[in-house]
C-alpha positions in Angstrom: -132.9 -48.5 145.5 -129.6 -47.6 144.5 -128.9 -44.6 142.7 -127.0 -46.4 139.6 -129.9 -48.3 138.9 -132.2 -45.6 137.6 -129.2 -43.6 135.9 -128.5 -46.8 134.1 -132.1 -46.8 132.3 -131.6 -43.3 131.9 -128.5 -43.9 130.0 -129.6 -46.5 127.9 -132.7 -44.6 126.8 -130.4 -41.9 125.9 -128.0 -44.1 123.9 -130.6 -46.1 122.2 -131.7 -42.7 120.8 -128.8 -41.2 120.0 -127.2 -44.1 118.1 -130.2 -45.6 116.8 -132.9 -43.4 116.3 -131.3 -40.6 115.5 -129.7 -41.8 112.4 -133.0 -43.2 111.2 -134.7 -39.7 111.5 -131.8 -38.5 109.6 -132.1 -41.4 107.2 -136.1 -40.8 106.8 -135.0 -36.9 106.2 -131.9 -36.8 104.0 -132.4 -40.3 102.0 -135.9 -40.3 101.8 -136.4 -43.6 104.0 -140.0 -45.1 104.0 -141.7 -44.0 107.2 -143.0 -47.4 107.7 -139.7 -49.1 107.4 -137.8 -46.5 109.7 -140.6 -47.5 112.1 -140.1 -51.1 111.7 -136.6 -51.1 112.1 -136.7 -49.0 115.3 -139.2 -51.0 117.1 -137.0 -54.2 116.0 -134.2 -53.1 117.9 -136.2 -52.4 121.0 -138.1 -55.4 120.8 -134.8 -57.5 120.4 -133.3 -55.9 123.0 -136.3 -56.3 125.8 -136.4 -59.7 124.5 -132.6 -60.3 125.4 -133.1 -59.2 128.8 -136.3 -61.1 129.9 -138.4 -58.0 130.5 -141.7 -58.8 131.4 -141.2 -62.1 132.7 -141.9 -62.7 136.4 -139.4 -62.7 139.3 -139.5 -65.7 141.4 -136.9 -65.4 144.6 -135.1 -61.9 143.0 -134.1 -63.9 140.0 -135.5 -64.2 136.5 -137.2 -67.8 135.3 
């Protein structure tokens, strides 16, 4: 397994945390964003990204179907 594969996943997780989840946390604290709404907004982003990258789909012959 090449080094860049786990590194790119780690980098993606850090970018999501920094640019999407941190502003939601700040909004919840500073602007009284409802916690339920914050969680829904956070999960919608993660679900859309997973769906766009075909996460969880079966690989056949090394490709994604």
